[in-house]
Steps between C-alpha positions, in 0.01 A plus 500: 500500500838496681624802707864594543590767747838678481643839570698716262629859470437742227830574339624835351333435171166445662487138429460193735687182439343184625678160545232221479686177448195263514290658215588386145619755245218622293234464774258787502461652849306762675691744721374714778721751650443609860688822618500537880382843619793637681262697733323185607645329804402128517455512873268794470297315234473195718375701780265714299186317610392371832461149369856500351637656807343241733621212273852623475537569878351159582744333260792696653384372845481135373862520371613658817336223704616235241132391444375334185836522324604286209882449492681371201831539325532685173558173327177352660314815391632474143415136465141562626421810297742493200493870451 
């Protein structure tokens, strides 16, 4: 199964239009709609458990110290991951 991730906005008629160029016409697809909870803050969620908090703070420290970083251009990333 292939996954395609994209974002869309619900229009005034309550419909969502998706532009997926690499799926042939007539292909049956399964769609899952995820609606972000406006009350939920991503940082709050990431800090919601001690394990997550510890990992996040350690990751921030590694970035600040420029440790264990992988640096690549957008073109290199695209060529490697093709997403």
